[in-house]
Residue frames as qw, qx, qy, qz and C-alpha x, y, z in Angstrom:
[[0.454, 0.291, -0.665, 0.517, -4.27, 87.59, -57.37],
 [0.592, -0.618, -0.513, 0.069, -5.18, 86.79, -53.75],
 [0.152, 0.593, -0.237, 0.754, -4.66, 89.62, -51.30],
 [0.643, -0.550, -0.500, 0.182, -4.38, 90.03, -47.55],
 [0.061, -0.811, 0.228, -0.535, -3.84, 92.79, -45.02],
 [0.712, -0.151, -0.559, 0.397, -1.49, 91.75, -42.19],
 [0.227, -0.807, 0.026, -0.545, -2.20, 93.79, -39.08],
 [0.648, -0.086, -0.570, 0.497, -0.19, 93.97, -35.86],
 [0.368, -0.900, -0.083, -0.219, -1.03, 95.81, -32.62],
 [0.662, 0.258, -0.382, 0.591, 2.26, 97.01, -31.13],
 [0.404, -0.867, 0.017, -0.293, 2.95, 98.16, -27.59],
 [0.365, -0.765, 0.526, -0.069, 6.47, 98.43, -26.09],
 [0.964, 0.098, 0.231, 0.084, 8.01, 95.77, -28.35],
 [0.159, 0.897, -0.387, -0.144, 11.39, 97.41, -29.04],
 [0.432, -0.475, 0.760, 0.097, 13.30, 94.16, -28.53],
 [0.508, 0.109, 0.842, 0.144, 11.45, 92.09, -31.13],
 [0.496, 0.691, 0.306, -0.428, 9.35, 94.24, -33.46],
 [0.263, 0.699, -0.496, -0.442, 11.97, 94.71, -36.18],
 [0.136, -0.231, 0.955, 0.127, 12.73, 91.00, -36.28],
 [0.451, 0.396, 0.749, -0.281, 9.02, 90.09, -36.43],
 [0.460, 0.753, 0.056, -0.468, 8.32, 92.50, -39.31],
 [0.154, 0.600, -0.697, -0.360, 11.35, 91.32, -41.30],
 [0.274, -0.029, 0.961, -0.010, 10.27, 87.68, -40.85],
 [0.511, 0.568, 0.524, -0.377, 6.76, 88.47, -42.07],
 [0.393, 0.768, -0.249, -0.440, 8.10, 90.21, -45.16],
 [0.036, -0.449, 0.866, 0.218, 10.54, 87.36, -45.82],
 [0.396, 0.190, 0.889, -0.133, 7.77, 84.77, -45.60],
 [0.488, 0.680, 0.377, -0.396, 5.29, 86.72, -47.72],
 [0.219, 0.715, -0.455, -0.483, 7.82, 87.50, -50.46],
 [0.126, -0.215, 0.947, 0.201, 8.09, 83.78, -51.11],
 [0.382, 0.456, 0.780, -0.195, 4.36, 83.55, -51.79],
 [0.167, 0.343, 0.560, 0.736, 2.19, 84.85, -54.63],
 [0.158, -0.769, -0.592, 0.182, -0.01, 86.87, -52.28],
 [0.138, 0.610, 0.049, 0.778, -0.54, 90.60, -52.71],
 [0.565, -0.568, -0.524, 0.289, -0.15, 91.90, -49.19],
 [0.028, 0.748, -0.154, 0.645, 0.19, 94.96, -47.00],
 [0.568, -0.250, -0.615, 0.486, 1.51, 95.22, -43.45],
 [0.208, -0.752, -0.073, -0.621, -0.10, 97.61, -41.01],
 [0.532, -0.162, -0.616, 0.557, 1.45, 98.17, -37.57],
 [0.284, -0.816, -0.206, -0.459, -0.47, 100.19, -34.99],
 [0.387, 0.157, -0.567, 0.710, 1.75, 101.64, -32.29],
 [0.451, -0.697, -0.509, -0.229, -0.61, 101.77, -29.32],
 [0.288, -0.905, 0.109, -0.292, 1.12, 104.53, -27.38],
 [0.879, -0.032, -0.272, 0.391, 4.45, 102.76, -26.82],
 [0.308, -0.945, 0.110, -0.015, 6.73, 104.38, -24.24],
 [0.703, -0.384, 0.414, 0.432, 9.98, 102.78, -25.35],
 [0.080, -0.488, 0.514, 0.701, 11.93, 102.93, -28.62],
 [0.511, 0.354, 0.781, 0.063, 9.25, 101.08, -30.58],
 [0.395, 0.853, 0.228, -0.253, 8.06, 104.14, -32.60],
 [0.019, 0.793, -0.493, -0.357, 11.59, 104.88, -33.77],
 [0.373, -0.202, 0.879, 0.216, 12.29, 101.27, -34.70],
 [0.557, 0.541, 0.616, -0.130, 9.04, 100.98, -36.65],
 [0.335, 0.885, -0.062, -0.319, 10.12, 103.86, -38.90],
 [0.166, -0.608, 0.711, 0.311, 13.31, 101.98, -39.77],
 [0.474, 0.120, 0.864, 0.116, 11.40, 99.12, -41.41],
 [0.231, 0.247, -0.409, -0.847, 10.44, 99.78, -45.02],
 [0.378, -0.109, -0.781, -0.486, 7.17, 98.65, -46.57],
 [0.251, -0.426, -0.811, 0.312, 5.13, 98.92, -43.38],
 [0.175, -0.653, -0.253, -0.692, 2.20, 101.27, -42.91],
 [0.349, -0.141, -0.649, 0.661, 2.49, 102.76, -39.42],
 [0.324, -0.706, -0.312, -0.547, -0.41, 104.21, -37.46],
 [0.326, 0.105, -0.612, 0.713, 0.23, 105.79, -34.07],
 [0.428, -0.753, -0.482, -0.134, -2.12, 106.14, -31.12],
 [0.044, 0.756, -0.273, 0.593, -1.20, 109.16, -28.97],
 [0.345, -0.418, 0.691, -0.478, -1.64, 107.01, -25.86],
 [0.030, 0.038, -0.998, -0.029, -2.47, 103.40, -25.02],
 [0.604, -0.033, -0.095, -0.791, -6.04, 102.53, -26.03],
 [0.746, -0.113, 0.591, -0.286, -5.84, 98.76, -25.75],
 [0.350, -0.143, 0.858, 0.349, -5.18, 95.64, -27.83],
 [0.374, 0.557, 0.740, 0.052, -8.63, 95.52, -29.40],
 [0.159, 0.904, 0.115, -0.381, -8.65, 99.25, -30.11],
 [0.151, -0.594, 0.596, 0.520, -5.36, 98.91, -31.99],
 [0.344, 0.133, 0.883, 0.292, -6.76, 96.06, -34.06],
 [0.302, 0.763, 0.550, -0.154, -9.89, 98.06, -34.89],
 [0.043, 0.843, -0.203, -0.496, -7.73, 100.97, -36.05],
 [0.224, -0.345, 0.787, 0.459, -5.73, 98.62, -38.26],
 [0.375, 0.409, 0.827, 0.093, -8.87, 97.04, -39.72],
 [0.249, 0.869, 0.268, -0.335, -10.25, 100.46, -40.61],
 [0.010, 0.785, -0.420, -0.455, -6.98, 101.33, -42.36],
 [0.469, -0.116, 0.826, 0.291, -6.70, 98.01, -44.23],
 [0.448, 0.473, -0.235, -0.721, -7.67, 97.62, -47.87],
 [0.222, 0.202, -0.911, -0.284, -7.58, 93.90, -48.68],
 [0.715, -0.209, -0.380, -0.548, -10.41, 91.34, -48.74],
 [0.838, -0.277, -0.443, 0.157, -8.71, 89.16, -46.13],
 [0.180, -0.830, 0.333, -0.409, -7.29, 90.28, -42.80],
 [0.827, -0.057, -0.481, 0.287, -4.55, 88.39, -40.99],
 [0.304, -0.849, 0.217, -0.373, -3.84, 89.49, -37.45],
 [0.851, -0.083, -0.399, 0.332, -0.95, 88.43, -35.27],
 [0.490, -0.849, -0.024, 0.194, 0.84, 89.69, -32.18],
 [0.437, 0.816, -0.280, 0.253, 4.09, 91.63, -32.51],
 [0.510, -0.730, 0.425, -0.164, 5.84, 90.01, -29.55],
 [0.279, 0.527, -0.797, -0.096, 7.50, 87.15, -31.43],
 [0.517, -0.141, 0.762, -0.365, 5.39, 84.42, -29.80],
 [0.801, 0.407, 0.333, -0.286, 3.64, 83.31, -32.99],
 [0.599, -0.141, 0.616, 0.491, 5.37, 81.43, -35.84],
 [0.324, 0.650, -0.155, -0.670, 5.49, 83.70, -38.91],
 [0.012, 0.271, -0.870, -0.412, 6.52, 80.72, -41.05],
 [0.197, 0.334, 0.918, -0.087, 2.98, 79.33, -40.62],
 [0.297, 0.489, 0.091, -0.815, 1.30, 82.33, -42.23],
 [0.368, 0.252, -0.650, -0.615, 1.12, 80.63, -45.68],
 [0.130, -0.142, -0.980, 0.053, -0.36, 77.53, -44.03],
 [0.172, 0.489, 0.592, -0.618, -3.21, 79.56, -42.55],
 [0.316, 0.492, -0.194, -0.788, -3.76, 81.42, -45.82],
 [0.137, 0.130, -0.892, -0.410, -4.01, 78.15, -47.74],
 [0.014, 0.384, 0.909, -0.160, -7.37, 77.39, -46.06],
 [0.141, 0.388, 0.224, -0.883, -9.01, 80.76, -46.74],
 [0.336, 0.081, -0.574, -0.742, -10.70, 79.63, -49.93],
 [0.461, -0.262, -0.831, -0.164, -12.77, 77.09, -47.95],
 [0.413, -0.545, -0.619, 0.386, -13.28, 78.75, -44.56],
 [0.038, -0.921, -0.210, -0.326, -14.50, 82.14, -43.33],
 [0.248, -0.859, 0.393, -0.216, -11.91, 82.27, -40.57],
 [0.864, 0.144, -0.418, 0.242, -8.71, 80.28, -40.01],
 [0.462, -0.831, 0.223, -0.216, -7.23, 80.26, -36.51],
 [0.496, 0.440, -0.685, 0.301, -3.72, 79.29, -35.50],
 [0.799, -0.543, -0.116, -0.231, -4.51, 77.02, -32.55],
 [0.003, 0.703, -0.650, 0.287, -1.72, 76.91, -29.97],
 [0.911, -0.189, 0.288, -0.227, -1.75, 73.12, -29.82],
 [0.675, 0.592, -0.440, 0.035, 1.50, 72.35, -31.65],
 [0.851, -0.025, -0.417, 0.319, 4.54, 70.46, -30.37],
 [0.439, -0.040, -0.337, 0.832, 6.05, 73.51, -28.68],
 [0.232, -0.764, -0.367, -0.478, 3.58, 75.63, -26.70],
 [0.410, 0.018, -0.489, 0.769, 4.93, 77.98, -24.02],
 [0.371, -0.691, -0.276, -0.555, 1.75, 79.15, -22.31],
 [0.016, -0.439, 0.615, -0.655, 2.60, 80.27, -18.73],
 [0.307, -0.216, -0.912, 0.163, 1.46, 77.81, -16.05],
 [0.066, 0.274, 0.485, -0.828, -0.33, 80.61, -14.20],
 [0.432, 0.242, -0.177, -0.851, -2.66, 81.16, -17.14],
 [0.259, 0.043, -0.913, -0.311, -3.46, 77.53, -17.93],
 [0.036, 0.362, 0.859, -0.360, -6.18, 76.90, -15.28],
 [0.275, 0.550, 0.207, -0.760, -8.02, 80.07, -16.33],
 [0.296, 0.350, -0.607, -0.649, -7.63, 79.14, -20.01],
 [0.119, -0.108, -0.984, -0.077, -9.06, 75.65, -19.39],
 [0.125, 0.488, 0.682, -0.530, -12.04, 77.07, -17.47],
 [0.281, 0.546, -0.060, -0.787, -12.79, 79.76, -20.05],
 [0.249, 0.232, -0.782, -0.522, -12.54, 77.29, -22.93],
 [0.036, -0.250, -0.962, 0.107, -14.84, 74.80, -21.20],
 [0.192, 0.558, 0.456, -0.666, -17.35, 77.57, -20.55],
 [0.306, 0.499, -0.337, -0.737, -17.19, 78.75, -24.17],
 [0.121, 0.074, -0.943, -0.301, -17.48, 75.17, -25.46],
 [0.091, 0.414, 0.855, -0.297, -20.71, 74.64, -23.53],
 [0.232, 0.650, 0.274, -0.670, -22.29, 77.94, -24.48],
 [0.289, 0.535, -0.464, -0.645, -21.21, 77.83, -28.15],
 [0.898, 0.136, 0.338, -0.246, -22.07, 74.11, -28.45],
 [0.799, 0.548, -0.207, 0.134, -18.77, 73.36, -30.12],
 [0.801, -0.387, 0.048, 0.453, -15.28, 72.28, -29.12],
 [0.245, 0.954, -0.130, 0.114, -12.92, 75.24, -29.42],
 [0.867, 0.058, -0.204, 0.452, -9.24, 74.21, -29.55],
 [0.421, -0.116, -0.174, 0.883, -8.02, 77.77, -28.87],
 [0.010, 0.819, 0.553, -0.152, -10.47, 80.43, -27.76],
 [0.017, -0.977, -0.024, 0.212, -8.24, 83.50, -27.92],
 [0.736, -0.003, 0.303, 0.606, -5.36, 82.82, -30.27],
 [0.004, 0.813, -0.022, -0.581, -3.80, 86.07, -31.49],
 [0.045, -0.353, 0.695, 0.625, -2.93, 84.66, -34.91],
 [0.477, 0.449, 0.746, -0.115, -5.83, 84.24, -37.32],
 [0.005, 0.089, -0.469, -0.878, -7.10, 85.27, -40.75],
 [0.283, 0.537, 0.736, -0.300, -10.69, 86.22, -41.52],
 [0.275, 0.545, 0.544, 0.576, -12.80, 87.76, -44.24],
 [0.058, 0.124, -0.091, 0.986, -13.36, 91.51, -44.23],
 [0.471, -0.429, -0.448, -0.627, -17.15, 90.97, -44.20],
 [0.657, -0.429, -0.583, 0.212, -16.86, 89.38, -40.76],
 [0.362, -0.145, -0.276, 0.878, -14.99, 92.40, -39.39],
 [0.169, -0.219, -0.213, -0.937, -17.62, 94.72, -40.83],
 [0.567, -0.437, -0.588, -0.378, -20.56, 92.71, -39.51],
 [0.698, -0.539, -0.428, 0.196, -19.33, 92.44, -35.92],
 [0.397, 0.417, -0.208, 0.791, -17.26, 95.61, -35.70],
 [0.361, -0.636, 0.030, -0.681, -19.67, 97.18, -33.20],
 [0.884, -0.434, -0.138, -0.106, -19.14, 94.24, -30.84],
 [0.756, 0.231, -0.337, 0.512, -15.35, 94.31, -30.78],
 [0.502, -0.838, -0.132, 0.170, -14.01, 95.54, -27.42],
 [0.221, 0.904, -0.324, 0.168, -10.92, 97.66, -26.91],
 [0.481, -0.630, 0.598, -0.119, -9.15, 95.10, -24.72],
 [0.091, -0.364, 0.912, 0.169, -7.68, 91.62, -25.03],
 [0.530, 0.250, 0.763, -0.273, -11.11, 89.99, -25.44],
 [0.436, 0.541, -0.318, -0.645, -11.18, 90.98, -29.13],
 [0.244, 0.268, -0.897, -0.253, -10.12, 87.46, -30.14],
 [0.161, 0.209, 0.904, -0.336, -12.69, 85.80, -27.88],
 [0.419, 0.514, 0.265, -0.700, -15.41, 88.04, -29.31],
 [0.466, 0.482, -0.482, -0.564, -14.70, 87.30, -32.96],
 [0.090, 0.130, -0.987, -0.032, -14.40, 83.57, -32.22],
 [0.220, 0.345, 0.810, -0.419, -17.78, 83.32, -30.51],
 [0.419, 0.546, 0.033, -0.725, -19.44, 85.68, -32.99],
 [0.370, 0.372, -0.711, -0.468, -18.39, 83.44, -35.88],
 [0.085, -0.003, -0.993, 0.076, -19.29, 80.16, -34.18],
 [0.230, 0.429, 0.703, -0.518, -22.74, 81.37, -33.08],
 [0.452, 0.627, 0.013, -0.635, -23.56, 82.75, -36.52],
 [0.881, 0.269, 0.390, 0.009, -22.70, 79.66, -38.57],
 [0.344, 0.827, -0.428, -0.117, -19.48, 80.96, -40.11],
 [0.969, 0.077, -0.174, 0.155, -17.00, 78.23, -40.97],
 [0.239, -0.863, 0.434, -0.104, -13.90, 78.18, -38.77],
 [0.897, 0.229, -0.329, 0.183, -10.76, 76.11, -39.31],
 [0.519, -0.795, 0.313, 0.001, -8.25, 75.48, -36.51],
 [0.767, 0.494, -0.346, 0.219, -4.67, 74.86, -37.62],
 [0.788, -0.543, -0.064, 0.283, -2.17, 73.63, -34.97],
 [0.404, 0.763, -0.251, 0.438, 0.78, 75.99, -34.49],
 [0.636, -0.158, -0.458, 0.601, 3.60, 76.42, -31.99],
 [0.207, -0.930, -0.123, -0.278, 3.65, 79.23, -29.46],
 [0.639, 0.260, -0.386, 0.612, 6.95, 80.61, -28.22],
 [0.478, -0.597, -0.408, 0.499, 7.94, 82.17, -24.92],
 [0.108, 0.971, 0.128, 0.171, 7.68, 85.95, -24.72],
 [0.647, 0.208, -0.218, 0.701, 10.94, 87.86, -24.64],
 [0.029, -0.329, 0.211, -0.920, 9.37, 90.83, -22.88],
 [0.130, 0.186, 0.764, -0.604, 6.93, 91.13, -19.99],
 [0.041, -0.492, -0.777, -0.392, 3.29, 90.51, -20.87],
 [0.168, -0.171, 0.122, -0.963, 0.74, 93.28, -20.40],
 [0.594, -0.355, -0.613, -0.381, -2.02, 90.77, -19.60],
 [0.283, -0.371, 0.557, -0.687, -3.44, 91.09, -16.06],
 [0.203, -0.047, -0.977, -0.044, -4.43, 87.51, -15.00],
 [0.053, 0.422, 0.768, -0.479, -7.25, 88.39, -12.58],
 [0.266, 0.528, 0.086, -0.802, -8.65, 91.48, -14.30],
 [0.359, 0.331, -0.607, -0.627, -8.53, 90.01, -17.80],
 [0.037, -0.114, -0.992, 0.033, -9.93, 86.68, -16.58],
 [0.208, 0.535, 0.630, -0.522, -13.13, 88.38, -15.45],
 [0.297, 0.536, -0.231, -0.756, -13.18, 90.40, -18.67],
 [0.204, 0.162, -0.877, -0.403, -13.05, 87.17, -20.68],
 [0.059, 0.332, 0.909, -0.245, -15.86, 85.62, -18.61],
 [0.250, 0.589, 0.304, -0.705, -17.97, 88.74, -19.12],
 [0.292, 0.454, -0.474, -0.695, -17.37, 88.82, -22.86],
 [0.083, -0.025, -0.978, -0.192, -18.26, 85.12, -23.25],
 [0.122, 0.499, 0.765, -0.388, -21.56, 85.63, -21.43],
 [0.228, 0.605, 0.050, -0.761, -22.29, 88.86, -23.31],
 [0.226, 0.319, -0.682, -0.618, -21.72, 87.35, -26.76],
 [0.073, -0.194, -0.976, -0.067, -23.75, 84.22, -26.03],
 [0.139, 0.566, 0.589, -0.560, -26.53, 86.36, -24.55],
 [0.220, 0.532, -0.209, -0.790, -26.45, 88.48, -27.71],
 [0.386, 0.282, -0.698, -0.532, -26.67, 85.60, -30.17],
 [0.602, -0.146, -0.767, -0.167, -27.89, 82.49, -28.27],
 [0.293, -0.457, 0.420, -0.727, -29.44, 83.56, -24.95],
 [0.894, -0.202, -0.100, -0.387, -31.48, 80.37, -24.53],
 [0.799, 0.195, -0.492, 0.285, -28.25, 78.40, -24.29],
 [0.138, 0.401, -0.510, 0.749, -27.16, 80.60, -21.37],
 [0.547, -0.291, 0.266, -0.738, -30.44, 80.24, -19.47],
 [0.808, 0.012, -0.514, -0.289, -30.86, 76.51, -20.14],
 [0.541, 0.095, -0.739, 0.390, -28.56, 75.11, -17.44],
 [0.076, -0.071, 0.560, -0.822, -29.79, 77.21, -14.47],
 [0.652, -0.053, -0.128, -0.746, -33.38, 76.63, -15.61],
 [0.781, 0.012, -0.612, -0.119, -32.94, 72.85, -15.58],
 [0.375, 0.101, -0.715, 0.581, -31.09, 72.88, -12.24],
 [0.251, -0.078, 0.379, -0.888, -33.68, 75.06, -10.49],
 [0.711, -0.024, -0.203, -0.673, -36.78, 73.42, -11.94],
 [0.824, 0.000, -0.561, -0.079, -35.84, 69.75, -11.59],
 [0.306, 0.160, -0.678, 0.649, -33.95, 70.41, -8.38],
 [0.398, -0.139, 0.275, -0.864, -37.15, 71.93, -7.02],
 [0.812, -0.031, -0.360, -0.458, -39.18, 68.92, -8.21],
 [0.665, 0.078, -0.694, 0.263, -36.80, 66.51, -6.47],
 [0.086, 0.135, -0.573, 0.804, -36.77, 68.58, -3.28],
 [0.576, -0.126, 0.034, -0.807, -40.57, 68.91, -3.32],
 [0.822, -0.020, -0.526, -0.219, -40.91, 65.12, -3.69],
 [0.480, 0.112, -0.699, 0.518, -38.52, 64.59, -0.80],
 [0.153, -0.123, 0.437, -0.878, -40.37, 66.98, 1.54],
 [0.707, -0.101, -0.209, -0.668, -43.70, 65.46, 0.53],
 [0.786, -0.016, -0.618, 0.011, -42.51, 61.96, 1.43],
 [0.443, 0.038, -0.625, 0.641, -40.69, 62.92, 4.65],
 [0.028, 0.126, 0.424, -0.896, -42.83, 65.78, 5.96],
 [0.170, 0.573, 0.800, 0.047, -46.08, 65.17, 4.05],
 [0.084, 0.916, 0.215, -0.328, -45.84, 68.75, 2.88],
 [0.629, 0.485, 0.152, 0.589, -44.24, 70.74, 0.04],
 [0.413, -0.579, -0.186, 0.678, -42.09, 73.49, 1.54],
 [0.232, 0.931, 0.094, -0.267, -41.99, 77.09, 0.36],
 [0.214, -0.668, 0.567, 0.432, -38.32, 76.75, -0.62],
 [0.475, 0.103, 0.823, 0.294, -39.13, 73.84, -2.94],
 [0.369, 0.784, 0.500, -0.015, -41.85, 75.89, -4.63],
 [0.031, -0.902, 0.178, 0.391, -39.44, 78.83, -4.88],
 [0.366, -0.348, 0.730, 0.459, -36.96, 76.67, -6.78],
 [0.430, 0.411, 0.774, 0.215, -39.64, 75.43, -9.19],
 [0.215, 0.912, 0.314, -0.152, -41.10, 78.89, -9.82],
 [0.173, -0.790, 0.368, 0.459, -37.62, 80.40, -10.29],
 [0.433, -0.099, 0.786, 0.430, -36.80, 77.69, -12.85],
 [0.371, 0.657, 0.646, 0.118, -40.02, 78.39, -14.77],
 [0.051, 0.953, 0.076, -0.290, -39.37, 82.14, -14.73],
 [0.284, -0.595, 0.562, 0.500, -35.81, 81.74, -15.95],
 [0.464, 0.193, 0.798, 0.334, -37.04, 79.46, -18.71],
 [0.289, 0.837, 0.465, -0.002, -39.57, 82.04, -19.90],
 [0.102, -0.892, 0.198, 0.394, -36.92, 84.78, -19.75],
 [0.410, -0.315, 0.714, 0.472, -34.61, 82.61, -21.85],
 [0.426, 0.479, 0.730, 0.238, -37.33, 81.92, -24.41],
 [0.149, 0.944, 0.245, -0.164, -38.21, 85.61, -24.63],
 [0.223, -0.763, 0.408, 0.448, -34.55, 86.62, -24.99],
 [0.461, -0.048, 0.778, 0.423, -34.06, 83.96, -27.67],
 [0.369, 0.716, 0.586, 0.085, -37.11, 85.22, -29.58],
 [0.017, 0.956, -0.026, -0.291, -35.77, 88.78, -29.45],
 [0.362, -0.534, 0.605, 0.467, -32.34, 87.63, -30.65],
 [0.461, 0.235, 0.780, 0.352, -33.82, 85.69, -33.58],
 [0.263, 0.868, 0.418, -0.052, -36.12, 88.57, -34.52],
 [0.122, -0.876, 0.245, 0.396, -33.19, 90.99, -34.47],
 [0.421, -0.290, 0.726, 0.460, -31.09, 88.65, -36.58],
 [0.435, 0.505, 0.712, 0.221, -33.88, 88.17, -39.13],
 [0.141, 0.951, 0.200, -0.187, -34.42, 91.92, -39.35],
 [0.235, -0.735, 0.452, 0.449, -30.71, 92.51, -39.86],
 [0.473, 0.006, 0.789, 0.392, -30.61, 89.78, -42.52],
 [0.363, 0.729, 0.573, 0.090, -33.58, 91.26, -44.35],
 [0.016, -0.948, 0.027, 0.315, -32.09, 94.74, -44.12],
 [0.364, -0.520, 0.597, 0.491, -28.78, 93.56, -45.58],
 [0.422, 0.224, 0.789, 0.386, -30.60, 92.10, -48.59],
 [0.238, 0.854, 0.451, -0.100, -32.63, 95.25, -49.30],
 [0.541, 0.163, 0.194, 0.802, -30.87, 97.50, -51.84],
 [0.062, -0.934, -0.347, -0.062, -32.09, 100.77, -50.36],
 [0.277, 0.754, -0.219, 0.555, -30.26, 104.04, -49.98],
 [0.564, -0.711, 0.265, -0.326, -30.42, 103.64, -46.22],
 [0.964, -0.158, 0.166, 0.138, -28.77, 100.24, -46.49],
 [0.690, 0.526, -0.068, 0.493, -26.07, 101.56, -48.78],
 [0.077, -0.826, 0.246, -0.501, -25.36, 104.33, -46.28],
 [0.764, -0.551, 0.288, -0.175, -25.10, 101.92, -43.36],
 [0.957, 0.111, 0.106, 0.245, -22.94, 99.55, -45.35],
 [0.542, 0.630, -0.106, 0.545, -20.55, 102.36, -46.26],
 [0.426, -0.881, 0.094, -0.184, -20.15, 103.66, -42.70],
 [0.853, -0.360, 0.227, 0.301, -17.28, 101.26, -42.03],
 [0.684, 0.391, 0.214, 0.578, -15.52, 102.36, -45.22],
 [0.054, 0.892, 0.042, 0.447, -15.86, 106.05, -44.39],
 [0.624, -0.761, 0.178, 0.003, -14.37, 105.52, -40.94],
 [0.860, -0.087, 0.257, 0.432, -11.48, 103.60, -42.49],
 [0.507, 0.627, 0.166, 0.568, -10.76, 106.36, -45.02],
 [0.221, -0.936, 0.036, -0.270, -10.69, 108.99, -42.29],
 [0.749, -0.587, 0.256, 0.167, -7.96, 107.05, -40.54],
 [0.806, 0.153, 0.302, 0.486, -5.79, 106.64, -43.64]]
């Protein structure tokens, strides 16, 4: 029988959490999936903890204070026991009825993402410009069109969580991190259009602060896996811009200026840095791949670290 762990980070969701959990259970009971529901109360200061205890069949984990969206997800992943992990927000914005639709693709794809591109999508206007910019940036660096960079509803294999667990941040950029990690490491990703409903409670997302966090995480992940892609554009701009400027000054002033040479040299230096960083990234990846295939005691110990942490939390 197919099995899945459904995990939800919860923070001050007293108005909707009971309804969301009941809907999940109602949907899953109509399927043949063996499932568990894990809700991580991330230091809620309202009636959320009390309401969570009223819902049967849900494993509840409580953080003594707010650690962050990503930290709550990491706690839930450690406590989960199924081969597949489905994560979704607890604020009622994602359609629980589409859970079976996402699960239906898991036999063919490593990760299935509910892309907020359906007929009814209530993304606040204030966030849309930032979302467009971040997506365009991620598309260029990842070399693939990404319909929804940071959807909070997705299902992925446990092996993916274990492989990239050390990269997952404690904040909202968890979803961005796992998306880019999968796309830059040749994991198969399926995007399924879903609706996205208006929040009934105030969002905890900080537009300016989290925007810069998302930009930082995109650059960090690409630098970690595909650094040459990051250095390519500035290298081309500086080098060929310097060539054009040097040609212009030679024709007009019969001399190549120092600034033109500075552009050219800077472009060459950036190119070499990019090549060196790319070589290091590939060497690290090959070493990690070789290590994962070596059945040594050291490898077994490293592979079991994630499991030991999970057991300590349960």
